[in-house]
C-alpha positions in Angstrom: 0.1 0.1 0.2 1.4 3.5 -1.2 1.8 5.8 1.7 -0.1 8.9 1.7 1.7 11.7 3.3 -0.5 14.4 5.0 2.3 15.8 7.4 3.7 18.4 5.5 3.5 21.0 8.6 6.2 18.7 10.4 8.4 18.7 7.0 7.1 18.6 3.2 7.5 15.4 1.6 8.6 14.7 -1.2 11.0 17.7 -2.3 11.1 18.7 -5.8 13.6 16.3 -7.7 15.8 19.4 -8.4 16.3 19.7 -4.7 17.6 16.2 -4.3 19.7 16.8 -7.5 21.5 19.8 -6.1 22.4 18.5 -3.0 23.8 15.2 -4.9 25.7 17.7 -7.3 27.2 19.9 -4.7 28.3 17.0 -2.6 29.7 15.1 -5.7 31.1 18.0 -7.9 31.8 20.7 -5.6 32.1 20.0 -1.8 34.3 22.9 -0.8 34.2 24.9 1.8 33.6 28.8 1.8 36.2 31.3 3.0 38.5 28.7 3.8 40.7 27.3 1.0 41.8 28.1 -2.7 38.9 26.0 -4.3 35.8 28.2 -2.3 34.8 30.2 -5.4 32.0 28.1 -6.7 30.8 27.7 -3.1 30.8 31.2 -2.5 29.0 31.9 -5.6 26.4 29.6 -4.6 25.8 31.4 -1.0 25.9 34.6 -2.1 23.2 33.8 -4.7 21.1 32.1 -2.2 21.2 35.1 0.1 20.1 37.2 -2.8 17.3 34.9 -3.5 16.1 34.9 0.2 16.5 38.6 0.4 14.2 39.2 -2.6 11.9 36.6 -1.6 11.2 37.9 2.0 11.4 41.6 0.9 14.7 42.3 2.8 16.9 45.3 2.8 20.4 43.5 2.2 21.6 40.3 1.3 24.4 40.5 3.8 21.9 40.8 6.4 20.6 37.0 5.5 22.2 34.7 8.0 22.3 30.9 7.6 21.4 28.6 10.6 20.8 25.0 10.8 17.0 25.7 11.5 14.3 28.2 12.8 14.6 27.0 16.2 18.5 28.1 16.1 17.4 31.4 14.5 14.7 32.3 17.3 17.2 31.7 20.1 19.9 34.0 18.5 17.5 36.7 18.0 15.8 36.2 21.4 18.9 35.5 23.6 20.8 37.9 21.8 18.5 40.8 21.7 16.8 40.8 25.5 18.4 41.8 28.5 17.5 42.5 32.2 14.5 44.5 32.6 13.0 43.9 29.3 9.5 42.7 28.6 8.0 41.4 25.3 4.7 40.0 24.2 3.7 36.9 22.5 0.8 35.4 21.2 -1.4 32.9 23.0 -0.5 30.4 20.0 3.2 30.0 20.3 5.4 27.3 19.6 8.0 26.1 22.1 10.6 27.5 19.7 9.7 30.7 20.9 8.6 29.8 24.5 11.4 27.7 25.8 14.1 30.2 24.8 11.8 32.8 26.5 11.2 31.0 29.5 14.7 29.9 30.0 16.0 33.6 29.8 12.6 34.9 31.7 9.5 34.8 33.1 5.9 35.2 32.6 4.4 38.5 33.9 1.4 38.3 36.3 -0.7 40.5 38.1 1.6 39.7 41.5 4.8 39.0 39.7 6.4 42.1 38.3 10.2 41.8 39.1 12.0 44.9 37.7 15.0 43.4 36.6 14.0 40.3 35.0 13.1 39.6 31.5 9.3 39.2 31.4 6.9 38.2 28.8 2.9 38.8 28.4 0.7 36.6 26.1 -1.6 38.5 23.7 -4.8 36.5 24.1 -6.5 34.7 20.9 -9.8 33.5 20.5 -10.9 29.9 20.2 -9.9 29.4 16.3 -6.6 31.0 17.1 -6.8 34.3 15.8 -4.9 37.1 17.6 -7.3 39.5 19.5 -5.7 43.0 18.0 -8.0 45.0 20.5 -6.3 43.5 23.4 -2.7 44.9 22.3 -2.9 48.4 23.3 -3.5 47.6 27.1 -0.5 44.9 27.2 2.2 47.4 26.2 4.4 48.4 29.0 7.2 51.0 29.3 9.5 48.6 29.0 8.3 46.5 26.3 10.7 46.0 23.7 9.0 43.6 21.3 6.5 41.5 20.1 7.9 38.1 18.9 5.0 36.0 17.5 4.3 32.9 14.8 2.9 33.9 11.5 0.8 30.8 11.3 -0.3 28.2 14.0 1.4 24.8 13.4 -1.6 23.4 15.1 -4.5 24.7 13.2 -3.5 26.7 10.6 -4.5 30.1 11.8 -2.9 32.9 10.2 -2.0 36.1 12.2 -2.5 39.7 10.9 1.3 40.6 10.1 0.7 43.7 8.5 -1.6 45.0 11.3 0.8 44.1 13.9 3.7 45.3 12.2 2.1 48.8 11.9 1.3 48.7 15.7 4.9 48.0 16.5 6.1 50.6 14.2 3.9 52.9 15.6 4.7 52.3 19.0 8.6 51.8 18.4 8.5 48.0 19.2 10.8 45.7 17.7 8.6 42.9 15.7 10.2 39.4 15.3 8.6 36.8 13.1 8.5 32.8 13.3 7.7 31.9 9.9 7.9 28.3 10.2 4.5 27.3 8.8 4.0 30.3 6.4 7.3 30.8 4.5 7.1 29.3 0.8 3.0 29.7 1.1 2.2 32.9 2.2 4.0 36.0 0.6 6.2 37.8 3.4 7.7 41.4 2.9 9.8 42.4 5.9 9.9 46.0 4.6 6.2 46.6 4.1 5.4 44.7 7.0 7.7 46.4 9.5 9.4 43.3 10.3 12.7 43.8 12.2 13.5 40.2 12.5 12.5 37.2 10.3 13.5 33.6 11.3 12.9 30.9 8.6 13.2 27.0 8.3 14.1 25.3 5.0 12.6 22.0 4.9 8.7 23.1 5.4 6.9 25.5 2.8 10.3 26.4 1.2 10.6 22.6 0.2 14.5 22.6 1.1 16.1 19.5 2.9 16.1 19.5 6.8 19.4 21.2 8.5 19.4 24.7 7.0 17.4 27.7 8.2 18.2 31.1 8.8 17.0 34.8 9.5 17.0 37.9 7.9 17.5 41.4 9.9 16.9 45.0 9.2 19.8 47.2 9.4 19.0 49.3 12.6 18.6 45.8 14.7 22.0 44.3 13.8 24.0 46.1 16.7 21.3 45.0 19.3 21.7 41.5 18.9 24.8 39.6 20.5 25.7 36.3 18.6 24.7 33.3 20.3 27.7 31.1 19.1 31.3 32.3 17.9 34.5 30.8 16.7 35.9 30.4 13.2 34.5 32.5 10.4 37.3 32.5 7.7 37.3 36.3 7.9 39.4 38.7 10.3 41.7 35.7 11.2 44.1 38.0 12.7 41.8 38.8 15.6 40.4 36.3 18.2 37.4 38.8 18.2 34.1 38.1 16.4 33.4 40.1 13.5 30.8 42.8 14.0 29.7 42.9 10.2 27.2 40.6 8.7 26.7 37.7 7.9 29.8 36.6 9.8 29.0 38.0 13.2 26.2 35.3 13.4 27.7 32.3 11.0 30.9 30.6 13.2 32.0 27.5 11.9 31.1 25.6 8.9 27.6 26.3 7.2 25.6 23.4 5.7 26.6 24.1 2.1 24.6 21.2 0.4 21.6 22.2 2.6 22.1 25.8 0.9 22.7 23.9 -2.5 19.2 22.3 -2.1 17.6 25.6 -0.7 18.7 27.7 -3.6 17.3 25.0 -6.0 14.0 25.0 -4.1 13.8 28.7 -4.4 13.9 28.9 -8.1 11.5 25.7 -8.1 9.1 28.0 -5.9 9.8 30.9 -8.3 9.0 29.0 -11.4 5.8 27.5 -9.9 4.7 30.5 -7.8 3.7 30.3 -4.1 0.2 31.7 -5.1 -0.6 28.6 -7.0 0.7 26.4 -4.4 -1.2 28.1 -1.9 -4.4 27.9 -4.1 -3.8 24.1 -4.4 -3.2 23.4 -0.9 -6.4 25.2 0.2 -8.6 23.7 -2.2 -7.6 20.3 -0.6 -8.3 21.9 2.8 -11.7 23.0 1.6 -12.6 19.5 0.4 -11.2 17.8 3.9 -13.3 20.6 5.8 -16.4 19.8 3.8 -16.4 15.9 4.8 -15.2 16.8 8.3 -18.2 18.8 8.6 -20.5 15.9 7.8 -18.6 13.4 10.2 -18.8 16.5 13.1 -22.7 16.6 12.3 -22.8 12.6 13.0 -20.9 13.5 16.3 -17.7 11.7 15.3 -15.1 14.5 15.9 -14.7 18.0 16.2 -12.7 20.4 14.1 -10.5 22.4 16.0 -9.8 26.0 14.8 -11.0 27.5 12.0 -14.0 25.7 10.2 -13.3 27.8 6.6 -10.4 28.5 4.4 -10.5 32.0 5.5 -6.9 33.7 6.7 -5.3 30.2 7.2 -2.9 27.6 5.9 -3.6 23.9 4.9 -3.2 22.8 8.3 -6.2 21.0 9.9 -6.5 19.6 13.8 -9.6 17.4 14.9 -10.4 15.9 18.4 -12.9 13.1 19.1 -14.2 11.2 21.9 -14.9 8.2 20.2 -11.2 6.7 20.7 -7.9 7.6 21.9 -6.5 10.3 19.7 -3.0 8.3 19.7 -4.8 5.0 18.8 -6.7 6.7 15.7 -3.2 8.2 14.3 -1.9 4.9 14.8 -4.9 2.8 12.9 -4.4 5.5 10.2 -0.6 4.9 9.6 -1.0 1.1 10.2 -4.2 0.3 8.4 -4.5 2.7 5.7 -1.2 4.2 5.5 -2.1 7.3 6.0 0.9 10.0 7.8 -0.5 12.4 10.2 0.7 14.1 13.4 -0.8 13.7 16.9 -0.5 15.0 20.3 0.6 18.5 21.2 2.9 19.3 18.3 5.2 21.2 20.6 2.8 23.8 21.2 1.2 23.4 24.8 -0.1 26.9 25.2 -1.8 26.9 21.9 -3.7 23.7 22.7 -4.8 25.5 25.9 -6.3 28.3 23.8 -8.1 26.1 21.7 -9.3 23.5 24.3 -7.4 20.5 23.4 -4.9 20.3 26.2 -3.7 18.1 27.3 -5.1 15.5 25.3 -3.9 17.2 21.7 -5.0 16.7 18.2 -4.9 14.7 15.4 -3.4 17.3 12.4 -3.5 16.9 8.9 -1.4 19.0 6.8 -1.1 19.6 2.7 1.6 20.1 0.4 2.2 20.6 -3.1 2.2 16.9 -4.1 -1.1 16.1 -2.1 -4.2 15.1 -4.4 -8.0 15.1 -3.8 -8.1 11.2 -4.2 -5.9 11.3 -1.0 -8.1 13.7 0.8 -10.9 11.3 -0.3 -9.1 8.3 1.2 -8.3 10.0 4.4 -12.0 10.9 4.9 -13.3 7.6 4.3 -10.8 5.8 6.7 -11.6 8.5 9.4 -15.6 7.7 8.8 -14.7 3.9 8.7 -12.7 3.8 11.9 -14.8 6.3 14.0 -18.0 4.8 13.3 -17.1 1.0 13.3 -14.0 0.9 15.5 -12.0 -0.8 13.1 
């Protein structure tokens, strides 16, 4: 039985053939390091070209401000731990992934009415509704004199709800707050323009909507925030080797050690593929499948078999859909779908416990379906048939 892969919010699969070819070609025909040796020219050209592509793709200011990391979690750790200092306060949404929350919990504490340490890094949560949508009306009263930034996800990895980046960016610009965006679920699917949306720092990963291999991610910075962020990791850069001090210029300031050059080759090929096919077409395709799934889930919900978690339509969302059920253990349901029907999904809390609290699915979690460019209507029909069969008959 051929697998039906419906877990693209975890990582997109399969990747375009051009991505695999680019990684293979780099390993077999190039293989050199950058800034370290006399054979580095071709690799340096590749890295420079990829920075240029990413800068255009995300509406950045300068390609030198594109920094490569191994994933978005590393990118967010660099930004959060490098920017915030004693006494700073930040705002996050009630839908954040642990890639944002664990760094904040490590260096700070949540601000409550009876907890206001003057010298600590603190954070407050912007409330979201039962569908995961941020409540813009709650923003003004949460801003304090020491609030420095809003750090938030663009789209929920649990239920696919999109947040209004442009409106929040305008709010940050008006109130002189830094705006830091986690684009893990949206990059490559929804257009993002840092300058138009007043985004100061954007973290991205390659292996989801950007269709690149695992192990490559990065961040983009606006010029005015560069000097405010200290590097998380320092070491060899291949530049200024006469000094033991870390370079202050980008990208070297944040790129100590050897980059994942095969991953960058794959990312560069993926960006070309996305430009050729168009992210608007990809999103239209994914939302068409999402609507098909929702139509079927509404029927199962009407029969009392399950509950759709989050938005029940395709407005302001991605192709990420979660369900809950009282008919059986949600993890058992996921196992049966995988074992009997060869349908790959994701079950549990999705590294976003507070998002599940917001959606009313904590601590059990949900079963999540998420679509990619390769999925088909026939696969959605197969998933709906399997759900109906298992939940109706307990097969």
